[in-house]
DSSP file (Angstrom, degrees, kcal/mol; ACC not computed):
  #  RESIDUE AA STRUCTURE BP1 BP2  ACC     N-H-->O    O-->H-N    N-H-->O    O-->H-N    TCO  KAPPA ALPHA  PHI   PSI    X-CA   Y-CA   Z-CA
    1    1 A M     >        0   0    0      0, 0.0     4,-2.3     0, 0.0     5,-0.2   0.000 360.0 360.0 360.0 -34.0   -7.5   84.7  147.1
    2    2 A S  H  >  +     0   0    0      1,-0.2     4,-2.1     2,-0.2     5,-0.1   0.839 360.0  53.2 -67.2 -30.4   -5.1   87.6  147.2
    3    3 A S  H  > S+     0   0    0      2,-0.2     4,-2.3     1,-0.2    -1,-0.2   0.851 107.7  51.3 -72.1 -30.5   -2.2   85.1  147.6
    4    4 A A  H  > S+     0   0    0      2,-0.2     4,-2.2     1,-0.2    -2,-0.2   0.898 110.6  48.2 -68.1 -40.9   -3.4   83.3  144.5
    5    5 A I  H  X S+     0   0    0     -4,-2.3     4,-2.4     2,-0.2    -2,-0.2   0.897 111.2  51.8 -66.1 -38.1   -3.5   86.5  142.6
    6    6 A G  H  X S+     0   0    0     -4,-2.1     4,-2.7     1,-0.2    -2,-0.2   0.905 110.7  47.2 -62.7 -42.6    0.0   87.3  143.9
    7    7 A W  H  X S+     0   0    0     -4,-2.3     4,-2.7     2,-0.2    -1,-0.2   0.877 110.9  51.1 -68.7 -35.5    1.3   83.9  142.8
    8    8 A V  H  X S+     0   0    0     -4,-2.2     4,-2.4     2,-0.2    -2,-0.2   0.907 111.5  48.7 -64.7 -40.8   -0.3   84.4  139.4
    9    9 A G  H  X S+     0   0    0     -4,-2.4     4,-2.7     2,-0.2    -2,-0.2   0.917 112.2  47.9 -64.5 -43.2    1.4   87.8  139.2
   10   10 A V  H  X S+     0   0    0     -4,-2.7     4,-2.8     1,-0.2    -2,-0.2   0.907 112.6  49.4 -63.6 -41.1    4.7   86.3  140.2
   11   11 A A  H  X S+     0   0    0     -4,-2.7     4,-2.5     2,-0.2    -2,-0.2   0.897 111.0  49.6 -64.4 -40.0    4.3   83.5  137.6
   12   12 A A  H  X S+     0   0    0     -4,-2.4     4,-2.3     2,-0.2    -2,-0.2   0.917 112.6  46.8 -65.8 -42.8    3.4   86.1  134.9
   13   13 A V  H  X S+     0   0    0     -4,-2.7     4,-2.6     2,-0.2    -2,-0.2   0.920 112.5  50.5 -64.4 -42.3    6.5   88.1  135.8
   14   14 A G  H  X S+     0   0    0     -4,-2.8     4,-2.7     1,-0.2    -2,-0.2   0.898 110.2  49.7 -60.9 -40.8    8.6   85.0  135.8
   15   15 A A  H  X S+     0   0    0     -4,-2.5     4,-2.5     2,-0.2    -1,-0.2   0.895 111.1  49.2 -65.9 -39.5    7.2   84.0  132.4
   16   16 A M  H  X S+     0   0    0     -4,-2.3     4,-2.4     2,-0.2    -2,-0.2   0.903 112.3  48.2 -66.8 -39.7    7.9   87.5  131.0
   17   17 A V  H  X S+     0   0    0     -4,-2.6     4,-2.7     2,-0.2    -2,-0.2   0.931 113.0  47.7 -64.5 -45.1   11.5   87.3  132.4
   18   18 A A  H  X S+     0   0    0     -4,-2.7     4,-2.6     1,-0.2    -2,-0.2   0.908 112.7  49.2 -62.9 -41.2   12.0   83.8  130.9
   19   19 A S  H  X S+     0   0    0     -4,-2.5     4,-2.5     2,-0.2    -1,-0.2   0.893 111.5  49.4 -64.1 -39.9   10.6   85.0  127.6
   20   20 A S  H  X S+     0   0    0     -4,-2.4     4,-2.3     2,-0.2    -2,-0.2   0.906 111.7  48.0 -66.4 -42.0   12.9   88.0  127.6
   21   21 A V  H  X S+     0   0    0     -4,-2.7     4,-2.4     2,-0.2    -2,-0.2   0.924 113.2  48.1 -64.1 -44.4   16.0   85.9  128.4
   22   22 A Y  H  X S+     0   0    0     -4,-2.6     4,-2.5     1,-0.2    -2,-0.2   0.916 111.8  49.8 -61.7 -43.9   15.0   83.4  125.7
   23   23 A S  H  X S+     0   0    0     -4,-2.5     4,-2.3     1,-0.2    -1,-0.2   0.897 110.6  50.1 -62.8 -40.7   14.5   86.3  123.2
   24   24 A T  H  X S+     0   0    0     -4,-2.3     4,-2.4     2,-0.2    -2,-0.2   0.911 110.9  49.3 -64.5 -42.6   17.9   87.8  124.1
   25   25 A Q  H  X S+     0   0    0     -4,-2.4     4,-2.3     2,-0.2    -2,-0.2   0.913 111.8  48.0 -62.9 -42.8   19.6   84.5  123.7
   26   26 A Q  H  X S+     0   0    0     -4,-2.5     4,-2.5     1,-0.2    -1,-0.2   0.891 110.7  51.9 -65.2 -38.1   18.0   84.0  120.3
   27   27 A S  H  X S+     0   0    0     -4,-2.3     4,-2.3     2,-0.2    -2,-0.2   0.902 109.7  49.4 -64.3 -40.9   19.0   87.5  119.3
   28   28 A N  H  X S+     0   0    0     -4,-2.4     4,-2.5     2,-0.2    -2,-0.2   0.905 111.0  49.7 -64.2 -41.5   22.6   86.8  120.3
   29   29 A K  H  X S+     0   0    0     -4,-2.3     4,-2.6     1,-0.2    -2,-0.2   0.923 111.7  48.5 -62.4 -43.8   22.6   83.6  118.3
   30   30 A N  H  X S+     0   0    0     -4,-2.5     4,-2.5     1,-0.2    -2,-0.2   0.887 110.8  50.8 -64.2 -38.3   21.2   85.4  115.2
   31   31 A A  H  X S+     0   0    0     -4,-2.3     4,-2.4     2,-0.2    -2,-0.2   0.911 111.5  47.6 -65.7 -42.3   23.8   88.2  115.6
   32   32 A K  H  X S+     0   0    0     -4,-2.5     4,-2.5     2,-0.2    -2,-0.2   0.927 112.7  48.9 -62.9 -44.8   26.6   85.6  115.8
   33   33 A R  H  X S+     0   0    0     -4,-2.6     4,-2.3     1,-0.2    -2,-0.2   0.910 112.1  49.0 -61.1 -42.4   25.2   83.8  112.7
   34   34 A S  H  X S+     0   0    0     -4,-2.5     4,-2.3     2,-0.2    -1,-0.2   0.895 110.5  50.4 -64.7 -40.5   24.9   87.0  110.8
   35   35 A L  H  X S+     0   0    0     -4,-2.4     4,-2.5     2,-0.2    -2,-0.2   0.901 110.3  49.9 -65.0 -41.2   28.5   88.0  111.8
   36   36 A E  H  X S+     0   0    0     -4,-2.5     4,-2.4     2,-0.2    -2,-0.2   0.909 111.5  48.6 -63.6 -42.0   29.8   84.7  110.6
   37   37 A Q  H  X S+     0   0    0     -4,-2.3     4,-2.5     2,-0.2    -2,-0.2   0.896 111.4  50.2 -64.4 -39.6   27.9   85.0  107.3
   38   38 A Q  H  X S+     0   0    0     -4,-2.3     4,-2.3     2,-0.2    -2,-0.2   0.918 111.4  47.6 -65.3 -43.7   29.3   88.5  106.8
   39   39 A N  H  X S+     0   0    0     -4,-2.5     4,-2.4     2,-0.2    -2,-0.2   0.902 111.9  50.7 -63.2 -40.7   32.9   87.4  107.5
   40   40 A S  H  X S+     0   0    0     -4,-2.4     4,-2.4     2,-0.2    -2,-0.2   0.916 110.6  48.6 -62.8 -43.6   32.4   84.5  105.1
   41   41 A A  H  X S+     0   0    0     -4,-2.5     4,-2.4     2,-0.2    -2,-0.2   0.888 110.6  51.6 -64.3 -38.8   31.1   86.9  102.4
   42   42 A Q  H  X S+     0   0    0     -4,-2.3     4,-2.4     2,-0.2    -2,-0.2   0.925 110.3  48.2 -63.2 -44.8   34.0   89.2  103.0
   43   43 A N  H  X S+     0   0    0     -4,-2.4     4,-2.4     1,-0.2    -2,-0.2   0.903 111.9  49.4 -63.1 -41.3   36.5   86.4  102.6
   44   44 A E  H  X S+     0   0    0     -4,-2.4     4,-2.4     2,-0.2    -1,-0.2   0.905 111.5  49.2 -64.3 -40.7   34.8   85.2   99.4
   45   45 A A  H  X S+     0   0    0     -4,-2.4     4,-2.3     2,-0.2    -2,-0.2   0.891 110.9  50.3 -65.5 -38.8   34.9   88.7   98.0
   46   46 A K  H  X S+     0   0    0     -4,-2.4     4,-2.3     2,-0.2    -2,-0.2   0.920 111.3  48.0 -65.2 -43.5   38.6   89.1   98.8
   47   47 A Q  H  X S+     0   0    0     -4,-2.4     4,-2.4     1,-0.2    -2,-0.2   0.897 111.6  50.4 -63.6 -40.3   39.4   85.8   97.1
   48   48 A A  H  X S+     0   0    0     -4,-2.4     4,-2.1     2,-0.2    -1,-0.2   0.905 110.4  49.8 -64.6 -40.6   37.4   86.8   94.1
   49   49 A A  H  X S+     0   0    0     -4,-2.3     4,-2.3     2,-0.2    -2,-0.2   0.897 111.1  49.5 -65.1 -40.1   39.2   90.1   93.9
   50   50 A L  H  X S+     0   0    0     -4,-2.3     4,-2.3     2,-0.2    -2,-0.2   0.904 111.3  48.2 -65.9 -40.8   42.6   88.4   94.2
   51   51 A S  H  X S+     0   0    0     -4,-2.4     4,-2.3     2,-0.2    -1,-0.2   0.873 112.0  49.8 -69.0 -34.9   41.8   85.9   91.4
   52   52 A Q  H  X S+     0   0    0     -4,-2.1     4,-2.5     2,-0.2    -2,-0.2   0.901 110.5  50.3 -67.2 -39.7   40.6   88.8   89.2
   53   53 A E  H  X S+     0   0    0     -4,-2.3     4,-2.3     2,-0.2    -2,-0.2   0.913 111.4  48.3 -63.3 -42.3   43.8   90.7   89.9
   54   54 A K  H  X S+     0   0    0     -4,-2.3     4,-2.5     2,-0.2    -2,-0.2   0.915 111.7  49.3 -64.5 -42.9   45.9   87.7   89.0
   55   55 A A  H  X S+     0   0    0     -4,-2.3     4,-2.2     1,-0.2    -2,-0.2   0.898 111.9  48.6 -64.1 -40.4   43.9   87.1   85.8
   56   56 A A  H  X S+     0   0    0     -4,-2.5     4,-2.4     2,-0.2    -1,-0.2   0.898 111.3  50.2 -65.9 -39.8   44.3   90.7   84.8
   57   57 A D  H  X S+     0   0    0     -4,-2.3     4,-2.5     2,-0.2    -2,-0.2   0.910 111.1  48.4 -64.7 -42.2   48.0   90.6   85.5
   58   58 A E  H  X S+     0   0    0     -4,-2.5     4,-2.3     2,-0.2    -2,-0.2   0.889 111.3  50.4 -65.1 -38.8   48.4   87.4   83.4
   59   59 A A  H  X S+     0   0    0     -4,-2.2     4,-1.9     2,-0.2    -2,-0.2   0.906 111.0  48.9 -65.7 -40.8   46.4   89.0   80.5
   60   60 A T  H  X S+     0   0    0     -4,-2.4     4,-2.0     1,-0.2    -2,-0.2   0.922 111.9  48.8 -63.4 -44.0   48.6   92.1   80.7
   61   61 A N  H  < S+     0   0    0     -4,-2.5    -2,-0.2     1,-0.2    -1,-0.2   0.882 109.7  52.1 -63.9 -38.0   51.8   90.0   80.6
   62   62 A A  H >< S+     0   0    0     -4,-2.3     3,-0.7     1,-0.2    -1,-0.2   0.875 111.4  47.1 -66.6 -36.1   50.5   87.9   77.7
   63   63 A Q  H 3< S+     0   0    0     -4,-1.9    -1,-0.2     1,-0.2    -2,-0.2   0.856 114.8  45.0 -73.4 -33.9   49.8   91.1   75.7
   64   64 A S  T 3< S+     0   0    0     -4,-2.0    -1,-0.2    -5,-0.2     2,-0.2   0.219  81.1 135.7 -96.4  16.4   53.1   92.7   76.4
   65   65 A M    <   -     0   0    0     -3,-0.7     2,-0.3    -4,-0.1    -3,-0.1  -0.443  48.1-138.6 -67.8 132.1   55.2   89.5   75.8
   66   66 A K        -     0   0    0     -2,-0.2    -1,-0.1     0, 0.0    -2,-0.1  -0.648  10.8-152.5 -91.5 148.2   58.3   90.2   73.7
   67   67 A S        -     0   0    0     -2,-0.3     2,-0.0     1,-0.0     0, 0.0  -0.921  25.5-103.8-118.3 148.6   59.4   88.0   70.9
   68   68 A P        -     0   0    0      0, 0.0     2,-1.5     0, 0.0     3,-0.2  -0.339  28.2-117.8 -69.5 150.0   63.0   87.6   69.8
   69   69 A D     >  +     0   0    0      1,-0.2     4,-1.7     2,-0.1     3,-0.2  -0.681  39.3 173.4 -86.8  86.1   64.1   89.2   66.6
   70   70 A T  H  > S+     0   0    0     -2,-1.5     4,-2.6     1,-0.2     5,-0.2   0.816  72.2  60.0 -69.1 -30.3   65.1   86.1   64.7
   71   71 A N  H  > S+     0   0    0      1,-0.2     4,-2.3     2,-0.2    -1,-0.2   0.923 106.2  47.1 -63.6 -42.7   65.7   87.9   61.4
   72   72 A A  H  > S+     0   0    0      2,-0.2     4,-2.3     1,-0.2    -1,-0.2   0.892 112.4  50.3 -65.7 -38.9   68.4   90.0   63.0
   73   73 A M  H  X S+     0   0    0     -4,-1.7     4,-2.1     2,-0.2    -2,-0.2   0.914 111.8  47.2 -65.6 -42.3   70.0   86.9   64.6
   74   74 A M  H  X S+     0   0    0     -4,-2.6     4,-2.3     2,-0.2    -2,-0.2   0.896 111.6  51.2 -65.7 -39.5   70.0   85.0   61.4
   75   75 A S  H  X S+     0   0    0     -4,-2.3     4,-2.2    -5,-0.2    -2,-0.2   0.919 110.2  48.6 -63.9 -43.5   71.5   88.0   59.5
   76   76 A A  H  X S+     0   0    0     -4,-2.3     4,-2.2     1,-0.2    -1,-0.2   0.890 111.8  49.8 -63.9 -39.4   74.3   88.3   62.1
   77   77 A A  H  X S+     0   0    0     -4,-2.1     4,-1.8     1,-0.2    -1,-0.2   0.895 110.8  49.7 -67.1 -39.2   75.1   84.6   61.9
   78   78 A M  H  X S+     0   0    0     -4,-2.3     4,-1.3     2,-0.2    -2,-0.2   0.897 111.2  49.2 -65.8 -40.1   75.2   84.7   58.1
   79   79 A M  H  X S+     0   0    0     -4,-2.2     4,-0.7     1,-0.2    -2,-0.2   0.897 111.0  48.4 -68.3 -40.3   77.5   87.7   58.1
   80   80 A S  H  < S+     0   0    0     -4,-2.2     3,-0.5     1,-0.2    -1,-0.2   0.843 108.8  55.2 -70.1 -30.5   79.9   86.1   60.6
   81   81 A G  H >< S+     0   0    0     -4,-1.8     3,-0.8     1,-0.2    -1,-0.2   0.811 105.1  53.1 -68.7 -30.0   79.9   83.0   58.5
   82   82 A K  H 3< S+     0   0    0     -4,-1.3    -1,-0.2     1,-0.2    -2,-0.2   0.654  92.9  74.2 -78.6 -15.8   81.0   84.9   55.4
   83   83 A S  T 3< S-     0   0    0     -4,-0.7     2,-0.3    -3,-0.5    -1,-0.2   0.517 106.2-107.3 -80.8  -3.3   84.0   86.5   57.2
   84   84 A G  S <  S+     0   0    0     -3,-0.8    -1,-0.2    -4,-0.2     2,-0.2  -0.894  77.1  18.7 122.3-148.1   86.0   83.3   57.2
   85   85 A V        -     0   0    0     -2,-0.3     2,-0.3    -3,-0.1    -3,-0.0  -0.404  66.7-170.3 -65.0 129.5   87.1   80.8   59.8
   86   86 A S        -     0   0    0     -2,-0.2     2,-0.2    -5,-0.1     7,-0.1  -0.894   4.0-163.3-121.4 155.0   84.9   81.0   62.8
   87   87 A G        -     0   0    0     -2,-0.3     6,-0.2     1,-0.1     2,-0.1  -0.608  23.7 -97.2-123.4-176.8   85.3   79.3   66.2
   88   88 A T     >  -     0   0    0      4,-0.5     4,-2.3    -2,-0.2     7,-0.1  -0.429  42.2 -99.1 -94.6 176.9   83.2   78.6   69.2
   89   89 A M  T  4 S+     0   0    0      1,-0.2     4,-0.1     2,-0.2    -1,-0.1   0.768 123.4  50.6 -67.0 -23.9   83.0   80.6   72.3
   90   90 A L  T  4 S+     0   0    0      1,-0.1    -1,-0.2     2,-0.1    -3,-0.0   0.854 121.6  26.8 -83.3 -36.3   85.5   78.1   73.9
   91   91 A T  T  4 S-     0   0    0      1,-0.2     3,-0.4     5,-0.1     4,-0.2   0.721  94.3-142.9-102.3 -23.1   88.2   78.0   71.3
   92   92 A G    ><  -     0   0    0     -4,-2.3     3,-0.7     1,-0.2    -4,-0.5  -0.311  47.4 -55.5  82.5-175.9   87.9   81.4   69.6
   93   93 A S  T 3  S+     0   0    0      1,-0.2    -1,-0.2    -6,-0.2    -4,-0.0   0.679 133.7  58.5 -77.7 -16.1   88.4   82.0   65.8
   94   94 A Q  T 3  S-     0   0    0     -3,-0.4    -1,-0.2     1,-0.3    -2,-0.1   0.620  96.7-144.2 -87.8 -13.7   91.9   80.4   65.8
   95   95 A G    <   -     0   0    0     -3,-0.7     2,-0.4    -4,-0.2    -1,-0.3  -0.425  42.2 -36.2  82.2-162.4   90.8   77.0   67.2
   96   96 A V        -     0   0    0     -2,-0.1     2,-0.1    -4,-0.0     5,-0.1  -0.824  63.7-113.6-101.9 137.2   92.8   74.9   69.5
   97   97 A E    >>  -     0   0    0     -2,-0.4     3,-0.8     1,-0.1     4,-0.7  -0.409  21.7-126.7 -68.7 144.9   96.6   74.7   69.2
   98   98 A K  H >> S+     0   0    0      1,-0.2     4,-1.1     2,-0.2     3,-0.9   0.864 106.5  55.9 -63.3 -39.1   98.0   71.3   68.2
   99   99 A D  H 34 S+     0   0    0      1,-0.2    -1,-0.2     2,-0.2    -2,-0.0   0.729 102.9  57.2 -69.8 -19.3  100.5   71.0   71.1
  100  100 A K  H <4 S+     0   0    0     -3,-0.8    -1,-0.2     1,-0.2    -2,-0.2   0.707 101.4  56.7 -81.7 -19.1   97.6   71.5   73.6
  101  101 A L  H << S+     0   0    0     -3,-0.9     2,-0.8    -4,-0.7    -2,-0.2   0.853  97.2  66.5 -77.1 -34.6   95.8   68.5   72.1
  102  102 A N     <  +     0   0    0     -4,-1.1    -1,-0.1     1,-0.2    -4,-0.0  -0.785  56.8 176.8 -92.9 108.9   98.6   66.1   72.7
  103  103 A T        -     0   0    0     -2,-0.8    -1,-0.2     2,-0.2     3,-0.1   0.679  27.1-146.3 -85.4 -17.5   99.2   65.6   76.4
  104  104 A K        +     0   0    0      1,-0.2     2,-0.4     2,-0.0    -2,-0.1   0.789  59.5 116.4  56.6  31.6  101.9   63.0   76.0
  105  105 A R        -     0   0    0      2,-0.1    -1,-0.2     1,-0.1    -2,-0.2  -0.959  50.2-167.3-128.6 148.1  100.8   61.2   79.1
  106  106 A S        +     0   0    0     -2,-0.4     2,-0.1    -3,-0.1    -1,-0.1   0.063  53.3 115.1-119.4  23.5   99.4   57.8   79.6
  107  107 A T  S    S-     0   0    0      1,-0.1     2,-0.1     0, 0.0    -2,-0.1  -0.475  73.0 -94.0 -91.3 165.3   98.1   58.2   83.2
  108  108 A L    >   -     0   0    0     -2,-0.1     3,-1.9     1,-0.1    -1,-0.1  -0.418  54.4 -84.8 -73.5 152.4   94.5   58.2   84.3
  109  109 A L  T 3  S+     0   0    0      1,-0.3    -1,-0.1     2,-0.1     0, 0.0  -0.345 114.6  19.8 -60.4 131.3   92.7   61.4   84.6
  110  110 A G  T 3         0   0    0     -3,-0.1    -1,-0.3    -2,-0.1    -2,-0.1   0.447 360.0 360.0  90.6   0.9   93.3   63.1   87.9
  111  111 A Q    <         0   0    0     -3,-1.9    -2,-0.1     0, 0.0    -3,-0.1   0.403 360.0 360.0-112.3 360.0   96.5   61.2   88.8
């Protein structure tokens, strides 16, 4: 009978060890799952902060957008038009000289 009690005791200890190992494994799985959820939440919070920062930056840029002073540009154009003959940026106010227009050549361009 004492050997039966010994085996029962060994079986009980074995069951407790197995239960402890199982509990430890489940605890490790839960810890890993919790860590993954925490990392995921951190990444989502970081993305949300970046998108909020971008939206705030765009709103600031929209508010501080400068517009051209069209009245001043029109006034300057009107004044230069009243001063007489005007030219383009390429020709100047004197235009193109007549002898530069006539090349007196009948060859193809580049030859």
